[in-house]
N, C-alpha and C positions, 0 to 999 in steps of 0.2 A: 346223821347229822344233816341239817336245813341247808340247802343252799340258796343263796340270794340270787333270784332272776334280775333277767335285763327289765324287766317290766318294773320288779318291788325295787331296781335300785335309780330308776327314771324316779318312780315316785316318791323316795325318797330325798332325789335331789331335788325336785320341787317342793317340796313341804321344808327343806331346808334354805331356800331359796325366797322363800317369803319371810317378810319381816315382822309380822306377828307373831307371837308365841303361840304354838299349835301344841296341846296336850291332850295325849289316849289315856283317857279315863276309865277303870273298870266300875262294876254294880257296888260296891264297896264305899266307892269316893275316893280310891288310890290313884294316883299316877303310873300307865305303866308306860308309858312312852312320852317324849319329849322333845322337839325341833330344836335344832340351833338356834334359835333366836333368844330362848328363854335366857340364856347367857347375858344377851345384851339390854333383855328387858327384866327380869330378875334378879342377875347377878350370881345368878345359880348354874351349875353346869346341869347339863339334862343328865347324864348315868346319877348323881347325887339326888334327884329329883326320885325315881322310880321307886314306887315303893310307898312313898309319902303321901300324906291326905292331899287334896284337893285345896282344901279348904288354909292351909300352910299359907299358900300363894294369894288363896282369895276368900277371906274369913268368912263364915257364914255358908258358904256355900259346899255342904255336906252332901252326899249321895242321895238323902232324903229330899233335899231344897233343890238338888238338878232334875230330880225325878218328877218332882212337882211344874217346876218351872218348864221342862219340856214338855211335857204332856196337855199342858195349858198354853203351848207357844203354836207357833206354825204347822201343820202336816204337809209335808212333800211328796206329793203323790209318786211322782216319777222314780224318787228313792227311798221311798218309805219308812221317811226319818221325820222325828219333830223336831222342830228349831224354834228357842229360844234367842230375843236378842235383849241385851239388856246393858246399863251401867253401873256400877259397883267401883268398890275401893280397893287397890291391889296393895299386898307388900312387897317391897325387894330385902334383897339379901341386908338383913341387918336391921330390918323392922320399917324402913322407912313406906310409908303410903304414897301412893299415885292415884289419881283414877285414868279408870280403866272402861275400854267397851268391849262387850262379852258377845261371843257367838256360839252358842250352845248348843250342839245337834245330838238326841238320842237315836243311836243307831240301832238297827237290826239284829240281833244278838245271836239267829241262826243254830246253826249246831252248837255253838258256843257257850250256851246258855247257860249249862250247868260248869262251866269253867270260870271261878271267881277272878282267875285274872283275864279274864277276856274284856278288850276295849269296850265299853256298853257306850261310852260318851268322848264327843270329838269337841274339845273345847281349844278355840281361837280367840287369846285376851292383844289387844293393842292398846299401845300406850298413849292415852287422851289428854296427855300434858301439855303437848304444845297445841293441842287442838282446844283447849279448857282455857289458855293463856289466851290465844286469838281471838276466843268467843267471848273474854271479859274487856279485852280490849277494844273490840267491834260494838259491844254494850255501851262502853264508856263513852267513844266516839258517838254513837247515835243518841246517846243520852244528850252530850254537850252541844250537838247540832240540833237537839230538838229545844235545849234553851235559852240558842240564840236569838239573840231580838232581831236579829237581820233574817232575809229570807234566805233559804240555801235552796240550790237546783241542781242539780246533776243530770248530764244530757251524755248519752251512748254515741259517740262519732260514727263507731262501726255497724252503727244499724241504717236502714232506711230513712230518711228524712229529719235523722239526728234527733230521736224522741227523746224525751225528760224520763227517766229511771227513778227518781229520786225528788222530793220537797219536804222541807219541813212545815213545823206547823204554823212558823212563821210567814211563811209565805201564803199559808190560808189567810193569815190575820190580814197582810197586806193586800192581797189581789183579790180574796173573796172566792179563791177556788180550791176546793177539796182536791186530796191529795189523788183522790182517783178519777176527778177531772181533769186532772196536768197532766198526770202518768199517761204517757205514750203518743201526746202531741211535741210538734217543735214549741222551743220556745216563743217563737214572733207572733203565737195565735194573742199575748197580752196587746201586740203593735193595734188590734184592731184592722180600720180600714186608714189607721193614719198613718200611710208608707212614707211622706215626703220628708222623710228626717235623715238628714246628712249623717247623724251619729250610728244609723243601722247602718250603711256602709262601713264606717270605721271599727265597727264590732266583727262585721262578716271578714273583712281583710285578715282583722287580729284572727281569728278562728282558722282562717284559710292556710296563713303564717305559722300556726301552732305557739301564738305570743298570746300575752296576758292585755288587757286594757280595761280602762274604764270613760262609761260615758252615760250621759245625763237623757232618758227616753221619755217621752211623750206615752205611757201606758192606759190600759182601760180594764176596771176592776168588772166582777163578773156582773156588777150590778148597771156596769155601764159608766160608773162617774170615769172622770179622768185623774189619774196621778202621775208624778213624776218620779222614775225612777233610776236610781243614780246603780248602774249594773255594772259590774267589776267581775270580767270573767276569767278563767287562767288555764292552761292545760295541766291533765294529768297524767303526767309521762309514764311508762315504763320501759326501762333499758335505754337505748338508743334510739329504735323504733318512735315512729309519729303518735300521737298522744291519741288516746281510743275514749277518753272524758274530757268534759268541761265541767269546772265548776262555777256556779253563778252565784255572785252576793248581790240579792237585792236589799237595796236600801230606799226607805220613803222618804223624799227631801221635797216633797208637796209645798208646806208651808213654808220653806227656806226660798223654794226657787219663785212661788209666788211672792215671797217679799221681792228679791230679788229682780222680777219683773219688774214691781211698783215701782221700785226705787230708781231703776231705769226708765220706765215711762215716765215719772216725775221729772226724773234729771234731765231726760228730751226736751219734755215741756217748758224747762223753766231754762235751758239752753235757746231753745228757741223762742221765749221771750228776750233772754239778753241781749241776743242775736239782733232781734229788730228794734230794740230800744235805741233812741236818740241819745240817751246818756250812757257813760263809759262807765263799766264794772270791770273791777279785777277782784279775782279770790285770791289770797293766801292761806298756804296749811299750818299748823300752828309752831313749825320753823321758821317761817316767816317766807318760803319759797312759794313763788307765782304757781299757780295751777291753772288759772283760770283770765282771761282778758277777751272782752267782747270786739267785734269790728269798731264799734265808736270809737272805743278809747286809742285803738290803733291809729284813727285815721286821725283822732285831737292829737294826737302825741307825733303823728308821721313815723310810726315804730312799722318795723316789718312783724308779717304776721309768725315768723318763727322767734319771738323772743320767749317765748317758755321754753323753746328747745335750749336757747342760750343759760338757761339755770339763772332766772334773775330773784334777785333776793330784795326784800322789804327795804333795804338799806342802800341796794343800787337805785331802788325806785327813786328813794328821797336826793340821790346825787343828781340825778337826769332831772327831777323836777326842779331843783334848786337850782342847777345848771342853767333851766331854760324861765327860769321865776325873776318878775321886774325886782331888783336889790331893793326898792323904795318898800316893798311890803316883804314882812318877816313870815317864814313857811316854817310850819311847827313840823318836825322830821316825824314821820308816821311810824320809825321803827319806833320810838320813843311811847308809841299808845299799846304797851305792852299791858296783858294782864297779869295780876296778880302772882298766879302759877305760872309765868314766863310764854304764855298765846300770845296773839293778836288778836287785834280787831278787824 
């Protein structure tokens, strides 16, 4: 009668504690031992598997296939074993298939080579279902980022200098920098020497406080050309701890910003002309609300500068002017000079 030694009990305890299924297989491809994990992975009790072919769990993995795979695999000199690692499709109880990662080792038969029941192979099976789903979702997200028309950049806050660790294709299109030219650098390199921008401090303060923020920056492409970057940043938090990563979204708003600046410059010039003109000027919006009046008109009417803030309407202007006009002369109400669509001159 064989007595189980303390060492054997310890080894068996370690094997059963492993979440992967561990199978002992003989030279004929039959299962001779199985760890407790086979119950959760395959839905089979270890005792029920003894004497059953390994191919019942791993279709196609016959004794001949196991011999070919292991002898063609990696030879471990320390243990004098051949090891093969591969992925395959396994079968649960009832015939349900699932992806599995296999580590198959060919053991030295030693003195038991003539024993047909002697364990020849150690087969470790890991259920890769969750990992496959994770890989597929990761690939889906990566593809979505690659197709995004906005630039996407991810920085690692846990590393010194907060370097970029990812950029998508749109980032390269917008900035002119290839991924390998941007990864490993701090995202501020797009600023060049143009550091006198209040928005920079706004973004840095938001990042320091772990907040989201959007600002328009003057950035410079790889060829040195200027572009206006509407940069939105947001922290990536795991649990209650501080964020370890920041995601930035780049939006090239150069054309819109140039148009806005051109309009602002034109308006500034017109305002200067109107302010210096001796003639009185008023501007009303389409609803007939006063939006601009120059100093010459204010002086003519002896009005206070805050007349716009008081919400003056075109009809109010008619009443004020009528009260000041000579009754001998007719005054055509300006509020009646409306366009056919309801707008005002």
